[in-house]
Steps between C-alpha positions, in 0.01 A plus 500: 500500500536850360194726494586601143476139385158460663379832359611401155329157535171670604506753223589236232216285627264797438647601157610163371730694270868566566517835314194644682634375829829669434321820405306508822806430723735726295726205424630338183324178382837322553501613860149368550607163360808502724286569812258228417780242444645594832159459672440165333841387616405598855158332482643190321263484213354677195245769573421598146460324163679714237476489128586766242134609490356393836567519872285317756530387859586139565295310765790571742483865407126517557541350850791730584299811388199394707716456811710809438234745405348573843844568655624696204186723490524550875859612468422734209204652684706542813758695304234706323331583831831597663574729212158657520520538881841667469360776276231753580301648223759768436778566261429441123267263327542454124172439305508370143221595255421390153555784260204703606448679840122449508277620780537157671872553519508865601203458739670208679821699537318793645304279745829340620682829540214649704513205739878460509662846451833366618531266207597643165354346184716470186323405176676287239363422165490126400504404138205281373742252360663422831243550777676311781869552426547808718318336788724198488812720461407702810462821297140544621342376821145461371350540157164563341422219263218323319334226695498206538874430525620142479861534626588272798740751663263798487217595732208711380236720661135552424372630172491879508277551196322307230476690169427418134739504208526735205661424168745767386503544120623762254236751394568358155407153604173354354369452857587851617146637466334209693333578836592154625617158384447149629801293615432248217579777250863514627555198278510755213729751675876428525595583853827651628648270764794498739857391460755451773474274812135534574339174604271338242189559713590873523555530116161321442326759727646793306457347153289179503588247231137395467152637548274356772354243255853397396541689166871594450597864528796598279801670648612834356847497660630554852602797715657544843305803629159663470652800324652277238163333453322840468747605238435186300126550533522866385692380193216254422727192545251319719257531784576480872285423803500749792297509819249785496693731742812462311326573175362817647841610618646456149259689291663572169384679180622204284342225712143398577430276806199276430318321793532116470222282635527125579848509669562427872557818695845652554576477871776699657669406831824491683779239506813453694764235570377270782837472661553879499154594661539784755276709722521783242384271222205376706417859588504611137281215400249581776507870393437404134211270592353773723518748217332253266220452756432870503748643746474241777857427619533165666667476839880453488 
Protein backbone atom coordinates (compact mmCIF):
# COMPACT_ATOMS: atom_id res chain seq x y z
CA UNK A 1 0.00 0.00 0.00
CA UNK A 2 1.10 3.57 -0.64
CA UNK A 3 1.72 5.81 2.34
CA UNK A 4 -0.27 8.62 0.68
CA UNK A 5 -3.37 6.38 0.60
CA UNK A 6 -2.98 5.55 4.29
CA UNK A 7 -2.36 9.19 5.18
CA UNK A 8 -5.46 10.24 3.25
CA UNK A 9 -7.51 7.52 4.98
CA UNK A 10 -6.41 8.66 8.46
CA UNK A 11 -7.08 12.35 7.74
CA UNK A 12 -10.49 11.59 6.19
CA UNK A 13 -11.39 9.48 9.24
CA UNK A 14 -10.63 12.55 11.40
CA UNK A 15 -12.38 15.14 9.25
CA UNK A 16 -15.20 13.01 7.75
CA UNK A 17 -15.32 15.65 5.04
CA UNK A 18 -13.67 15.38 1.62
CA UNK A 19 -13.09 19.11 1.09
CA UNK A 20 -11.46 19.63 4.51
CA UNK A 21 -9.33 16.53 3.98
CA UNK A 22 -8.22 17.88 0.62
CA UNK A 23 -7.35 21.23 2.20
CA UNK A 24 -5.21 19.63 4.92
CA UNK A 25 -3.32 17.46 2.43
CA UNK A 26 -3.08 20.13 -0.32
CA UNK A 27 -4.97 17.90 -2.73
CA UNK A 28 -8.15 18.28 -4.75
CA UNK A 29 -11.33 16.59 -3.43
CA UNK A 30 -11.26 14.47 -6.58
CA UNK A 31 -7.77 13.23 -5.75
CA UNK A 32 -8.91 12.34 -2.22
CA UNK A 33 -11.76 10.29 -3.69
CA UNK A 34 -9.34 8.60 -6.10
CA UNK A 35 -6.95 7.65 -3.30
CA UNK A 36 -9.78 6.24 -1.20
CA UNK A 37 -11.14 4.18 -4.10
CA UNK A 38 -7.67 2.79 -4.69
CA UNK A 39 -7.24 1.91 -1.00
CA UNK A 40 -10.67 0.27 -0.84
CA UNK A 41 -9.74 -1.81 -3.90
CA UNK A 42 -6.56 -2.95 -2.15
CA UNK A 43 -8.44 -3.74 1.07
CA UNK A 44 -11.31 -5.41 -0.75
CA UNK A 45 -14.20 -3.55 0.90
CA UNK A 46 -15.80 -0.18 1.58
CA UNK A 47 -14.10 1.86 4.27
CA UNK A 48 -16.50 4.83 4.23
CA UNK A 49 -20.23 5.37 3.80
CA UNK A 50 -20.66 8.38 1.49
CA UNK A 51 -23.69 10.52 0.78
CA UNK A 52 -23.95 14.05 -0.59
CA UNK A 53 -24.07 15.40 2.98
CA UNK A 54 -22.46 12.82 5.19
CA UNK A 55 -19.29 10.73 5.42
CA UNK A 56 -18.79 8.03 8.05
CA UNK A 57 -16.60 5.00 8.62
CA UNK A 58 -18.02 1.58 7.85
CA UNK A 59 -17.49 -1.18 10.44
CA UNK A 60 -14.61 -2.39 8.24
CA UNK A 61 -13.21 1.15 8.17
CA UNK A 62 -13.39 1.41 11.96
CA UNK A 63 -11.51 -1.88 12.39
CA UNK A 64 -8.92 -0.87 9.79
CA UNK A 65 -8.38 2.49 11.51
CA UNK A 66 -7.96 0.85 14.92
CA UNK A 67 -5.39 -1.60 13.52
CA UNK A 68 -3.59 1.02 11.42
CA UNK A 69 -3.41 3.91 13.87
CA UNK A 70 -0.58 2.70 16.15
CA UNK A 71 1.67 1.89 13.20
CA UNK A 72 0.77 5.07 11.35
CA UNK A 73 1.36 7.27 14.41
CA UNK A 74 4.64 5.47 15.07
CA UNK A 75 5.83 6.12 11.53
CA UNK A 76 4.72 9.77 11.61
CA UNK A 77 6.44 10.30 14.97
CA UNK A 78 9.61 8.63 13.73
CA UNK A 79 9.74 10.96 10.74
CA UNK A 80 9.06 13.97 12.99
CA UNK A 81 11.78 12.94 15.46
CA UNK A 82 14.25 12.35 12.64
CA UNK A 83 13.56 15.81 11.24
CA UNK A 84 13.98 17.36 14.68
CA UNK A 85 17.21 15.47 15.37
CA UNK A 86 18.58 16.55 12.01
CA UNK A 87 18.22 20.21 12.92
CA UNK A 88 19.78 22.10 15.76
CA UNK A 89 18.09 25.22 17.08
CA UNK A 90 19.75 27.39 14.46
CA UNK A 91 18.76 29.01 11.20
CA UNK A 92 15.38 30.74 10.98
CA UNK A 93 12.10 30.14 12.80
CA UNK A 94 9.00 31.90 11.49
CA UNK A 95 6.51 32.98 14.15
CA UNK A 96 2.95 33.95 13.28
CA UNK A 97 1.07 36.48 15.39
CA UNK A 98 -2.52 37.67 15.31
CA UNK A 99 -2.64 41.30 14.26
CA UNK A 100 -1.11 42.73 17.45
CA UNK A 101 2.47 42.22 18.74
CA UNK A 102 1.45 42.27 22.42
CA UNK A 103 3.91 41.84 25.29
CA UNK A 104 3.30 38.09 25.29
CA UNK A 105 4.50 37.97 21.68
CA UNK A 106 7.48 40.29 21.95
CA UNK A 107 8.50 38.96 25.37
CA UNK A 108 8.46 35.36 24.10
CA UNK A 109 10.59 36.31 21.09
CA UNK A 110 13.15 38.11 23.28
CA UNK A 111 13.30 35.16 25.70
CA UNK A 112 13.93 32.74 22.82
CA UNK A 113 16.57 34.93 21.18
CA UNK A 114 18.48 35.30 24.46
CA UNK A 115 18.65 31.52 24.85
CA UNK A 116 19.26 30.67 21.17
CA UNK A 117 21.22 33.55 19.60
CA UNK A 118 22.05 31.36 16.61
CA UNK A 119 18.40 31.11 15.56
CA UNK A 120 16.84 34.10 13.81
CA UNK A 121 13.17 34.87 14.45
CA UNK A 122 10.99 36.17 11.64
CA UNK A 123 7.55 37.54 12.60
CA UNK A 124 4.65 37.05 10.20
CA UNK A 125 1.20 38.57 10.68
CA UNK A 126 -1.72 36.14 10.51
CA UNK A 127 -5.21 37.42 9.57
CA UNK A 128 -7.98 36.82 12.08
CA UNK A 129 -10.12 35.29 9.36
CA UNK A 130 -7.61 32.52 8.57
CA UNK A 131 -5.74 31.65 11.77
CA UNK A 132 -4.28 28.30 10.64
CA UNK A 133 -3.80 28.71 6.89
CA UNK A 134 -0.19 29.88 7.02
CA UNK A 135 0.70 27.10 9.46
CA UNK A 136 -0.68 24.43 7.14
CA UNK A 137 0.91 26.03 4.09
CA UNK A 138 4.33 26.01 5.79
CA UNK A 139 4.59 29.81 5.72
CA UNK A 140 5.09 29.92 9.49
CA UNK A 141 6.52 27.28 11.82
CA UNK A 142 4.53 28.14 14.94
CA UNK A 143 1.77 30.66 15.58
CA UNK A 144 0.29 32.52 18.50
CA UNK A 145 -3.39 31.68 18.63
CA UNK A 146 -6.44 31.67 20.88
CA UNK A 147 -6.90 28.51 22.93
CA UNK A 148 -8.39 25.97 22.95
CA UNK A 149 -7.78 24.75 19.40
CA UNK A 150 -9.83 21.84 18.08
CA UNK A 151 -7.91 20.92 14.93
CA UNK A 152 -6.73 17.27 14.72
CA UNK A 153 -3.54 18.06 12.78
CA UNK A 154 -2.36 20.81 15.14
CA UNK A 155 -0.57 20.62 18.48
CA UNK A 156 -0.78 23.40 21.07
CA UNK A 157 1.28 24.57 24.02
CA UNK A 158 0.18 25.84 27.40
CA UNK A 159 -1.86 28.98 27.88
CA UNK A 160 0.45 32.00 28.07
CA UNK A 161 -2.08 34.42 29.52
CA UNK A 162 -5.70 34.70 30.63
CA UNK A 163 -7.22 38.12 30.05
CA UNK A 164 -10.66 39.69 29.89
CA UNK A 165 -12.46 41.11 26.87
CA UNK A 166 -13.35 44.66 25.96
CA UNK A 167 -16.05 45.79 23.56
CA UNK A 168 -14.85 48.32 21.02
CA UNK A 169 -17.56 50.81 20.06
CA UNK A 170 -17.62 54.19 18.38
CA UNK A 171 -17.51 57.20 20.71
CA UNK A 172 -20.95 57.99 19.22
CA UNK A 173 -22.40 54.65 20.29
CA UNK A 174 -25.04 54.71 23.09
CA UNK A 175 -22.81 52.48 25.26
CA UNK A 176 -19.65 54.51 24.73
CA UNK A 177 -19.82 56.23 28.14
CA UNK A 178 -20.35 53.04 30.13
CA UNK A 179 -17.64 51.92 32.56
CA UNK A 180 -18.46 48.23 31.87
CA UNK A 181 -21.16 46.02 30.39
CA UNK A 182 -22.36 42.51 31.13
CA UNK A 183 -22.09 39.81 28.48
CA UNK A 184 -25.89 39.52 28.38
CA UNK A 185 -26.08 43.10 27.07
CA UNK A 186 -24.29 42.00 23.91
CA UNK A 187 -27.71 40.82 22.71
CA UNK A 188 -28.40 44.50 22.00
CA UNK A 189 -25.06 45.20 20.27
CA UNK A 190 -24.58 44.01 16.67
CA UNK A 191 -21.08 42.53 16.58
CA UNK A 192 -18.60 42.57 13.73
CA UNK A 193 -17.57 39.01 12.89
CA UNK A 194 -15.11 37.28 10.60
CA UNK A 195 -15.30 36.15 7.01
CA UNK A 196 -12.94 33.83 5.18
CA UNK A 197 -11.99 30.25 6.07
CA UNK A 198 -11.87 30.65 9.86
CA UNK A 199 -13.36 27.57 11.59
CA UNK A 200 -16.79 28.02 13.16
CA UNK A 201 -15.41 27.67 16.71
CA UNK A 202 -12.91 30.45 15.96
CA UNK A 203 -15.59 32.77 14.57
CA UNK A 204 -17.71 32.11 17.67
CA UNK A 205 -14.79 33.08 19.90
CA UNK A 206 -14.23 36.39 18.10
CA UNK A 207 -17.92 37.23 17.65
CA UNK A 208 -20.23 34.91 19.64
CA UNK A 209 -23.65 34.34 18.13
CA UNK A 210 -25.33 34.12 21.55
CA UNK A 211 -24.85 35.39 25.10
CA UNK A 212 -23.96 32.94 27.91
CA UNK A 213 -27.69 32.48 28.63
CA UNK A 214 -28.48 31.83 24.96
CA UNK A 215 -29.85 35.20 23.82
CA UNK A 216 -28.95 35.74 20.14
CA UNK A 217 -26.36 38.41 19.32
CA UNK A 218 -26.93 40.16 15.98
CA UNK A 219 -24.15 40.22 13.37
CA UNK A 220 -23.09 43.61 12.02
CA UNK A 221 -21.12 42.24 9.06
CA UNK A 222 -17.80 40.52 8.66
CA UNK A 223 -14.16 41.51 8.17
CA UNK A 224 -10.88 39.69 7.50
CA UNK A 225 -8.50 41.63 9.75
CA UNK A 226 -8.45 43.56 13.01
CA UNK A 227 -7.72 46.80 11.16
CA UNK A 228 -10.82 46.34 9.00
CA UNK A 229 -12.83 45.71 12.16
CA UNK A 230 -11.44 48.77 13.91
CA UNK A 231 -12.36 50.89 10.91
CA UNK A 232 -15.94 49.61 10.97
CA UNK A 233 -16.13 50.28 14.72
CA UNK A 234 -14.81 53.83 14.30
CA UNK A 235 -17.52 54.43 11.68
CA UNK A 236 -20.15 53.22 14.20
CA UNK A 237 -21.14 50.24 12.07
CA UNK A 238 -21.07 47.78 14.95
CA UNK A 239 -19.12 46.68 18.00
CA UNK A 240 -16.19 44.27 18.12
CA UNK A 241 -14.68 42.23 20.92
CA UNK A 242 -10.97 42.50 21.66
CA UNK A 243 -8.82 41.01 24.40
CA UNK A 244 -7.67 43.67 26.87
CA UNK A 245 -3.99 43.83 25.68
CA UNK A 246 -5.10 44.23 22.06
CA UNK A 247 -7.57 46.94 23.03
CA UNK A 248 -4.80 48.80 24.88
CA UNK A 249 -2.57 48.56 21.80
CA UNK A 250 -5.26 49.98 19.51
CA UNK A 251 -6.28 53.10 21.44
CA UNK A 252 -8.08 55.39 19.01
CA UNK A 253 -9.76 58.80 19.44
CA UNK A 254 -12.93 57.55 17.71
CA UNK A 255 -13.23 54.29 19.70
CA UNK A 256 -13.98 53.47 23.33
CA UNK A 257 -13.07 50.03 24.69
CA UNK A 258 -15.52 48.96 27.41
CA UNK A 259 -14.72 46.10 29.83
CA UNK A 260 -17.09 43.13 29.41
CA UNK A 261 -17.97 40.92 32.38
CA UNK A 262 -19.42 37.42 32.19
CA UNK A 263 -17.39 36.07 29.25
CA UNK A 264 -14.81 33.27 29.50
CA UNK A 265 -11.26 34.64 29.46
CA UNK A 266 -9.25 35.07 26.29
CA UNK A 267 -6.30 32.64 26.41
CA UNK A 268 -3.30 33.04 24.12
CA UNK A 269 -1.02 30.13 23.32
CA UNK A 270 1.03 28.56 20.54
CA UNK A 271 0.02 26.10 17.83
CA UNK A 272 2.00 24.16 15.24
CA UNK A 273 1.48 21.31 12.79
CA UNK A 274 2.06 18.02 14.60
CA UNK A 275 3.84 16.41 11.69
CA UNK A 276 6.19 19.38 11.34
CA UNK A 277 7.34 19.67 14.95
CA UNK A 278 11.05 20.46 15.28
CA UNK A 279 13.56 21.13 18.04
CA UNK A 280 13.26 24.86 17.29
CA UNK A 281 9.48 24.79 17.69
CA UNK A 282 9.77 22.97 21.02
CA UNK A 283 12.45 25.42 22.13
CA UNK A 284 10.30 28.43 21.22
CA UNK A 285 7.31 27.01 23.07
CA UNK A 286 9.48 26.41 26.15
CA UNK A 287 10.84 29.95 26.00
CA UNK A 288 7.31 31.37 25.67
CA UNK A 289 6.09 29.35 28.65
CA UNK A 290 9.12 30.42 30.65
CA UNK A 291 8.42 34.06 29.84
CA UNK A 292 4.78 33.63 30.87
CA UNK A 293 5.91 32.12 34.19
CA UNK A 294 8.01 35.19 34.92
CA UNK A 295 11.25 34.62 33.11
CA UNK A 296 11.83 30.95 33.96
CA UNK A 297 13.06 29.22 30.81
CA UNK A 298 12.45 25.49 30.80
CA UNK A 299 15.27 23.10 29.98
CA UNK A 300 15.69 22.35 26.31
